[in-house]
C-alpha positions in Angstrom: 4.9 3.3 -24.3 1.9 0.2 -24.3 0.4 0.5 -20.8 -1.2 -2.9 -21.8 2.1 -3.9 -21.0 2.4 -3.1 -17.2 0.4 -5.6 -14.8 0.6 -4.8 -11.2 2.5 -7.3 -9.3 0.3 -9.6 -7.3 0.9 -11.3 -4.4 0.1 -14.9 -3.6 -1.2 -14.6 0.2 -3.6 -12.1 -1.0 -4.7 -13.9 -4.7 -5.5 -16.6 -2.9 -8.3 -14.9 -0.8 -12.0 -14.6 -2.2 -13.5 -11.4 -3.0 -10.6 -9.4 -3.3 -8.5 -7.0 -5.5 -5.1 -6.0 -4.7 -1.9 -5.6 -6.6 1.4 -3.1 -6.8 2.5 -1.2 -9.8 5.9 -1.3 -11.3 8.0 1.3 -12.9 6.2 3.1 -16.0 8.7 3.1 -18.5 8.9 6.6 -20.6 7.4 8.9 -18.0 9.9 11.3 -17.0 9.6 11.9 -13.2 10.4 14.9 -11.0 11.7 16.2 -7.8 8.0 17.3 -6.8 5.7 14.1 -5.3 2.9 16.1 -6.8 3.8 16.6 -10.1 5.5 12.9 -10.5 1.7 11.6 -9.2 0.1 13.4 -11.6 2.1 12.3 -14.6 1.4 8.6 -13.5 -2.1 9.3 -12.5 -3.7 7.5 -16.0 -1.8 4.8 -16.1 -2.5 3.6 -12.5 -5.5 4.2 -12.9 -5.9 2.2 -16.2 -4.0 -0.5 -13.8 -6.5 -0.4 -11.4 -9.4 -0.9 -13.8 -7.7 -4.1 -15.8 -7.3 -5.6 -12.3 -11.5 -5.5 -12.2 -11.5 -2.1 -9.7 -13.2 -0.2 -12.8 -15.9 3.1 -11.5 -14.7 2.4 -7.8 -14.1 5.4 -5.8 -10.4 6.0 -5.0 -9.2 6.6 -1.6 -5.8 7.8 -0.6 -4.0 9.2 2.3 -2.0 12.4 2.5 1.2 10.6 3.9 2.9 12.8 6.3 5.3 9.5 8.0 2.9 9.5 11.1 0.6 7.2 12.3 -3.4 8.7 12.0 -5.4 6.2 10.2 -8.5 6.8 7.6 -11.5 5.1 8.4 -14.4 4.1 5.6 -17.2 2.4 7.0 -19.8 4.0 4.8 -20.5 4.3 1.1 -18.7 6.6 -0.8 -19.1 7.7 -4.4 -16.3 10.2 -5.3 -12.3 9.9 -4.8 -11.0 11.4 -1.6 -8.0 11.8 0.4 -7.4 11.7 3.8 -5.4 14.4 5.2 -2.7 13.8 7.7 -3.3 10.1 7.4 -0.5 7.4 6.7 -3.2 4.4 6.4 -6.5 3.6 5.6 -9.2 0.6 6.5 -12.9 -0.2 5.2 -15.2 -2.6 5.6 -17.2 -1.2 2.6 -16.5 -3.6 -0.8 -16.6 -1.4 -4.0 -13.8 1.1 -2.6 -10.6 1.1 -3.4 -7.9 2.0 -1.1 -4.5 3.6 -2.2 -1.4 4.1 -1.0 1.9 5.7 -2.7 5.3 4.5 -2.0 9.1 4.6 -3.4 10.9 3.1 -0.9 8.9 2.7 2.1 6.8 0.0 2.7 2.9 -0.3 1.8 1.5 -3.1 4.5 -1.6 -4.8 3.1 -3.9 -5.9 5.7 -7.0 -8.3 5.5 -9.6 -9.8 7.7 -11.2 -12.7 5.7 -13.4 -13.2 8.7 -14.9 -9.7 9.2 -14.6 -8.8 5.6 -12.4 -5.8 6.1 -9.1 -4.5 5.0 -6.7 -2.0 5.6 -3.6 -0.2 3.3 -0.4 1.3 5.4 2.2 3.3 4.1 4.8 2.4 6.5 8.7 3.6 5.9 10.9 4.4 8.9 9.0 6.9 10.6 5.6 5.4 10.4 7.4 2.0 11.6 9.1 4.2 14.7 5.2 5.3 15.6 3.5 2.3 15.1 1.3 3.2 12.3 0.7 -0.4 11.5 -0.3 -1.5 15.3 -2.3 1.6 14.8 -3.9 0.6 11.8 -4.5 -2.9 13.4 -6.3 -1.2 16.4 -8.2 0.9 14.1 -9.6 -2.3 12.5 -10.6 -4.0 15.6 -12.4 -0.6 17.2 -14.5 0.0 13.7 -15.2 -3.7 12.5 -14.4 -6.2 15.1 -11.3 -7.6 13.5 -8.8 -9.3 15.6 -4.9 -9.4 14.8 -4.6 -13.3 14.6 -7.3 -13.5 11.4 -5.5 -10.9 9.6 -3.4 -11.7 6.5 -0.2 -9.4 6.7 1.7 -8.7 3.2 4.5 -6.5 3.2 5.4 -4.8 -0.7 8.5 -4.2 -1.9 10.6 -1.7 0.2 13.9 -0.3 0.4 16.0 -2.8 2.4 19.9 -3.1 3.8 22.9 -2.5 2.5 20.9 0.3 0.4 19.1 1.5 3.4 20.9 1.5 7.3 17.7 0.2 8.9 15.7 -2.9 8.1 12.4 -1.6 8.9 10.4 -4.2 6.9 11.6 -6.8 9.7 10.1 -4.2 12.0 7.0 -4.2 10.7 7.1 -8.2 10.6 8.0 -8.0 14.5 5.2 -5.5 15.6 3.3 -7.8 13.6 3.7 -10.7 15.2 3.7 -9.1 18.9 0.3 -7.9 18.1 -0.7 -11.5 17.2 -0.9 -11.5 13.4 -0.1 -14.9 12.8 -0.6 -14.9 8.7 2.5 -12.5 7.9 4.1 -12.6 4.3 7.1 -10.4 3.0 8.0 -10.5 -0.2 11.5 -9.7 0.3 12.6 -7.4 -2.6 14.2 -4.3 -2.7 13.3 -1.5 -4.0 16.6 0.3 -4.9 18.2 -3.2 -5.7 15.6 -3.1 -9.3 15.6 0.4 -10.7 14.7 -1.2 -13.6 11.7 -2.3 -11.9 11.2 0.1 -9.6 11.4 3.4 -8.1 13.6 4.3 -5.1 13.9 7.6 -3.8 17.2 7.0 -2.2 18.9 5.5 -5.2 17.7 8.2 -7.6 18.2 11.3 -5.0 14.4 12.1 -5.0 13.9 12.5 -8.6 11.7 9.7 -8.8 8.2 8.2 -9.2 6.2 6.0 -7.0 4.4 2.6 -7.3 0.8 2.2 -6.3 -0.1 -0.2 -3.9 -4.5 -0.8 -4.1 -6.7 -2.9 -2.2 -10.4 -3.5 -2.5 -13.2 -5.6 -1.7 -15.1 -7.1 -4.1 
C-alpha cells in the first residue's frame, strides 16, 4: 500500500476560504476491516493521521467525539496540547487555530460548519438519528453561544453519505432543509452516495457492518 497515493478529498466551498485546513479520506486499500468499530479505526489510524499531516495539520492535537448518534456538542475554546475524545458527543466546535477536529463516518454524513467572519468552525456526525434529533442545529446554536456566530454567515458543507435508493431516508436533504430553516445561506452538498462506490468509500449498510470509516477533518490554520 502506498499511502502517498491516498489524498483526502477537498470541497471547493471550503477550499475557497482562507486559513482553513480540511479533508475527507477515502477507502484505504489493503487494510482488512472488522465488524468492531474500535478495531477498524485502530487499523486505519496511522494512515488517517498521515493524511492529516500531509494536508498541513502536522503536530496539531487531534480532537474527536465518541459519536453515539445523539445531539450533544463538545466545545473547545481554550488551547489544547494533547489529543482528546469528547464522550457522549456527536459534534465539535472551536475558535482555536491549530486544533484538528475529526469525525468518522461510514454512511452517516459529516457536516462541516465554518464561520469565516468570527473565525470559528464545527464538524458534526449526522445520520438518521442525529438528524432527527437536530444535531446540526445544536452545533449552530453552540457556535452562536460560544463564539457569537450568526447562522447567515456560516458555510455548510455535506460530505458523501448514504442516499436513496440505497437507504430509505434522505437525511442529507433533511440536513439541508434544517440548515435553511436556521438561516444558513451558503449550503453545499457533494451529492455523493457512499453505498454507490465501494471502491472509493466504506459503507456500513452495503458491507453489513464489516467495514472501515472515512475521516472528516477540519482545522483553523
